[in-house]
N, C-alpha and C positions, 0 to 999 in steps of 0.2 A: 362193507358187505361181510357178514359173518360167514366163515367157511361152511358152517353147518346148514346154511340156508341155500347153498348152491344146488342146482338141479341134480337129481340122481343120474349117474351115467349108466346107460344100458349096455351091458357086455354079455357076451356068450358065456355059458357056464364053464366052458373049458378055458376061459381067459381070466381066471382069478388073479394070476400074477400081474396082468396088465391093470386090473382094477386096483390092486394093492399099490402099484407104482403111482397110479394117478392120485390115489388118496394121499400117499406120502408126499407127492409133489405139491399138493395143496397146503400141506402142513409146514414144510421146511424149504428154505431157499436152495440148500445144497441138493436135496432130492429133486426139486424143480429143475435145477440146472442140469443134473445128470439125465433127466428125462428129455429135456429139450436139446441137450447137447451131449450125446453119449460119449464123446471123446474127452469130456472134462474129467480130470483126475482129482478126486476128492480125498482129502486127508483130515486128520483130527483138527488141524487149524481152520479148515474150511467149515467144519461142523460148528466150531466156536463162533466164527463170523456169522454163519447162518442163524444160529440161535439168537445172536444179538440183533440181527435184522428182523427176525420174527417178533422180538420184543418191541421193536420200533413200530412195526405194523399194528400191534395191539395197544400201542400207546403207553407201554411200560417204560420206555426210554425215549427221551426227547433231545438229548445232546450227546453225541457219540463221536469219538476220535479213534481212528485205527492207524497205528504206526506199524508198517510191515515192509519187509525188504522188496526190492524190485523183482518182477517176474515170479511172484509166488501165488498168483491167481486171485488177488484181492480185487482188482479192478473189474475182472470178469464177473465176480459175484455181485459187487456193489453197484457199479456203474452201468453194467449191461443187463444182468439178470434180475436185479432187485426191482427196477421200475416196472417191468411187466408183472412180476409177482405182486408188487404193491397194488397195481391197478386191478389185479384179479380179486383182491380183497377189498380194496377201497377205490372203486372206479369213479367216484365223484371228487376225489381229492388230488389237486394238481401237484406236479413235480417240477422242480427247478434244478437243473444240473449244470455245474460250472467246472471249468478246468483252465489251466494256463493257455491251452491251445485250442483254437477254433476247429482245427482239423481233427484233433483227438475227441473233443466233445461231440462233434457231428458223427464221427465214426461210432462212438458208443450209442448215440441216439439211433442211428440207422440199424445197428445190431439189435437194439431193443424193439424197434419196429418190426424187424424180420421175425423175431421171436413171437410177437403178438399175432403176426400173420401166418404162423406155422400151424400145420395140422396137429402137432403135439400140444400146442397151447390151447387150441380149441377143445381138446379132450379134457384138459385140466380146468380151464376157465371158460366154458361155453358162454357165448353172449357178449364177450369182450372183444371188440375189434376197433380198428382205427377208422375214423370218419373219412369218408371219401372226399377228396379234394383238400385234405389237410396234411398231406404226406411230406411236407418240407422237413428236412432233417433237423432243423433248428426249432421247429414249432409244429406240433401235431396234437390232435384231439381224439377222444374216444367217441364212437358213435353211440347215441342214445344215453350218454352219461356226461357228467360235467368235468371229467378228468381231462387235463391237458398236460403236455410235456414241453418245457422250454429248455433248450440248450444254449448256453452262452459262455463267454470267456470271463476269466477274472479281470476285473476292471471294465467289463462290458456293461451296457445299459440294460435295465430290466423294467423299463417303463410299462405300466399297465398290466403287469402280471403279478398275481398273488398265489401263494401255494401253501401246502401242508407238509411237504417233504422237500428238503434241500440237500443236495449232494455236492460237495466240493472234492474233486479228485485231483490232487496235486496242484496247489495254487502257484507253485514256482516251477519254471521250466527246467532249471538246472542249478548246479552248484554256484555258478557265477551270479545268477539272478539273486539267489538267497543270501549271498554275501554282501549284497548292496543294501545299505541301510535305506537309501531312497526308495528302492524297489519294495523293501519290506514295509515301509510306510505307505506306499501306494496300495499294496494288498490289504493292509490293515484298514486304511480309510475306506476302500471299496467294500470290505466286509461290513463295516459298521454303518456306512451311510447308504449303501445300495443293496447289498445282498440280504443282510439281516432284516431290513425294513420291509421286505416283500412277503413275510410270512404271517399267517393268521394265528390266533390263539390256539394252543394245543399242537402247533406244528413241531416237526422233528427236523433237526439239522445234523448232518454227519459229515465229517471231514476225513478223507483218506490222504495221508500226508507222509512223504519222505522227509524225515527230520534233517533237512540240510543245515539248519542253524538253530541255536537255542532261542533266538529272538524272532523266529518265524511266526506265522499266523497262529499256529497251535500253541507255541510258547507264550505268546502274548495273551491269548485267551485263557490259558491255564493260570497265568499270574493275575489276570484281570477278573476272572470269574472262578475263584477257588471253590471246589465242591460241586460245581455245576455239571461238569463233563464226566461221562463214563469213558475211560480210556483203555483200549486194548493195545498194549505195547508188546509186539511180537518179535523178539530178537531172532535173527537167523540161526544163531547158536545159543542154546540155553546157558545162562550165566551161573557163575558161582555166587554164593551169598555175598561175598566181598564185592564182586563186580556189580551185582544188583544194587547194593547199597550205594555205590558210586553213581550208578545210573539214576537212582532215585534222587540223589542230590542234584544231579544235572537237570533232570526233567521236572523235578518238583512233585513226583508221584510217590506213592507209598506201597509199592509192590513188595509183598513179603515172601512170595514164592513164585516159581514159574507158572504162568497162567494156564499152561497145558499140562502141568505136572511132570515136565521133562527133567531128567537128570542133567547136571552140568555137562556141556559138550555135545548134547544131542541136537540134531538139525531140526528146523521148523517144518520143512516140507521135504523129507528125504527122497520121495519119489521124483520130485523135480530137481532138487539140489541136495545131493548126498553130502555128508560131512566132508568127504575128501575134496569135493569141488569147492565147498565154502571156504575151507582152509586155504586153498589156492587163491580164491577170490580175495580173501583177507590179505594175503601176501602181495597181491598185485595192486589193489586199490589203496593200501596204506592205512595206518591207524585211524587218523582223524576222519577220513571219508568212510571207512569201514563202520565206525561207531555210528555215524549219522545215517548212512544208507541202509545198513544191514542190521544194526542193533537198536535203532530208534532212540539213540542217546547221543545227541550232538555234542561234540567237545570242541572248544576253541583250541587252535593250534598253539603249541608252546612257542612263545616269541623268541626273539634273538637277544633280548636284554637280560632275562633271568632264566636260569635253568634250575629244575628241581634239585639236582645233585649238589648245587652250590649251598643249600641251606643246611646249617648245623644247629644243634639244639643244646640248651643248657637247662638245668633243673630249676634254678632260681636266679633272680636278678642279681647283678654284681653289687656288693656292698663296699668294696674297696677299689681304689685306683680309678674311680669315676671322675672324668674331667668335666662332663656336662650331662645333665639329664633334662630331657625336653618332652613335653606333651604338645603335639601339633594337632590342631583341629582343621580338617578340610571340611568346609561348610557346604551343605547342599545349596545349590542355586535357588531351588524352589521346593520346599518341603512338602508342598501339597500335591505335586505331580507324581511322586514316587519314582521319578527317573534318575534321581541321584540320592546318595545318602550322606549324612554327616558322619565323619570318621574322626575319632580321636586316637592317635597312636603315640605311645610313650617309648622313647628311645634313650638308651644310656650309651655314652661314648667313653671308651678308655683309650689308652695310647695305641692299642693294636686292634681293637674290636668295636663294632657297633652292635648293640644288643636290643632287639625289639622286645620290650618287656610286657606290653599290654596293648590290646586293640579293642575299642568299643565302637560300635557303629549301629546306625538305624535310620529309618525314614520317620522322622519325628516332626511334629508341629513346632513352630517357634517356641511356644511356651514349654513344651516337653523337652525340646532340645536344650533350652537354657537351664532347666532344672537339672538335667543330666550332666551338663558341663560343669555346673556349680558343684554338684555332688562329687564328680570325679576329681575336680581341682582340689577340693578339700581333702579327699582321700590321698591324692598324690602328695599334698603338702604334709600330711601326717607321716607318710612313708619317707619322704625326703624333702625337707623345707627348701632345698636348693632347686627343686624342679621348677622350670620356667614354662609357662603356657604361651604358645604362639597361635594366633588366629589368622587364617587365610583372609586377606582383604581383597575382594574382587574389585575390578576397576569401577569407577563411578562413585557418586556420593552415597548411594545406598550401601555399597560394600563397606565403605569407611564407617558409616553409621553403625552397622551391625557389629563390626569389630570393636569399636569404641564402647558400645553398650556391654559387650561381653567382658572386656577388660575392667570396666567399672563394676560389673556384677561380682567378679571374683576378688576384687580388692579387699584386703591388702596383699593377697597372693599375687606373685609376679605374673604379669601378662603383657604381651606385645602384639602389635599387628604386623603381618607379613604381607607386603605388597608383591603379589605374584606378577611375573612378567616373563615373556619368552615362551618357548616351546616346552610342553610338559615332558616330552621325550628327552630333550636336552637336560632338563633339571634332574632327570633320573640317572644320567650317566655316572656321576660320582659315586652314588651308592651302589649302582650296578657293578662298577669296577671293584668296589669293596667286596661285594658278594662273590664275584668271580675269583677274587684272591683268597677266598675262604674266611674273610673277616666279618661277615654278617651272620649273626646268630639269633635264634628265637628262643624265648623262654617257653618251655613246654606248656601248652594249654589247649583248650578246646577250639580256640580261634585259629590255630595253626593251619589246618587243612584249607579252610576257606581263604585265608591270607595267601598261601602259596599258590592255590588255584588261580586267584585273581592276578597276582603279580606275574606269574609265568605266562599268562595269556596276553599280557601287554605286548604289542599294541592291538591285538586281534579281539580282545574281549569286549563285552558290552559295557562293563563298568571297570573303573580303574581308581576309584576314590582312595583305596588303601595304598596304592602306589604313589598317588599324589601326596598323601599324608607322610609316607616314608621319605620321599624326596624333600619335603618341607622340613621334616625333623632333622634330617641329616645335614 
């Protein structure tokens, strides 16, 4: 329903202000919210969210994620106020709303129903009302229109319901849930097999998510569907350019400036959470949880095996006193899945130091992988003919076959298979001890930051291929 086709509202001549407020409430979600709930505190961040929601109504956006801190008014706008606003404009288009908690999603649903039944709503969108006898909190319909609303839980069944607007408001209950890989897999499978399949052509899906983990639902979708999603990442405290660059690396986004034009250090919603309060919150919750909950930039905790302060740098590979130089290849178990990478790490050992000279890595097909390994082996051989290549040999006949093929491929350059066994963490201990003693160094290069990020996250990180290559080379 086009807002311009709605019936004219008859108001007294002296009630021009009311008419203006009603007209504004038809145009934006934030004005609609202020009109139906005068206690709502609107700030620039809520105007930004409102503008995004209006674009969804008009079909300009179909895939939206919002990462915002807790208690900043996002759920009120999106999960409570937006469905009634949507039905005011599109009364024939069903809505499906989901959350981790049945209690929470029913609470939001009941609040949306109350708004539609309010006198204020009737002034803004006359003719829209809930059909008698369909007032269950988890499923209700509009009278004389095809619009329906279904509230469900993440992992819940949605049989027999299709829609044109989907809302997921926090798919994970808490930090503990999001740290569980099994739980993340359940949410991911539910989204792909149950939730996503319920929507018709032209539907819009939006996710409000506290970024508990870099591999959460939003993290996987952003990796799986690059360029598809419009993302509003709303840090509680505006970042410096350096902080934003690191957040971009973690989230995979490309934010070039604060989305609200804030100066570094400014609060997102100062009327709700002034900067003084946020700084106290940061001190209490701690770094890792602060970045996830409040900055929308989840970081893996620094593990106990490697610390950033241990890594030293050199400008060039050593040319003298090298006892052994090795290129170790940690091979992806399945290059087609993208869940693991092939990593080739070159390490030089002297009497006192271990120097990581070069790291190459990627998600490659077998053909591409073989080509790169061959090219790198020949370059290493030119640099130092004494360089030996080691190929991780996974258990089983297929692992042996792959290793033997690679050794034959690079012949006459030296190559050997390395039959891995035992715990990966145990294999890391010798080189971790070397690093702690100050004996592990890196040749300065563009791969350094990613290498250190991954190594220091062990055993908490999603990937550890570079760590496995390091332990193998050492």
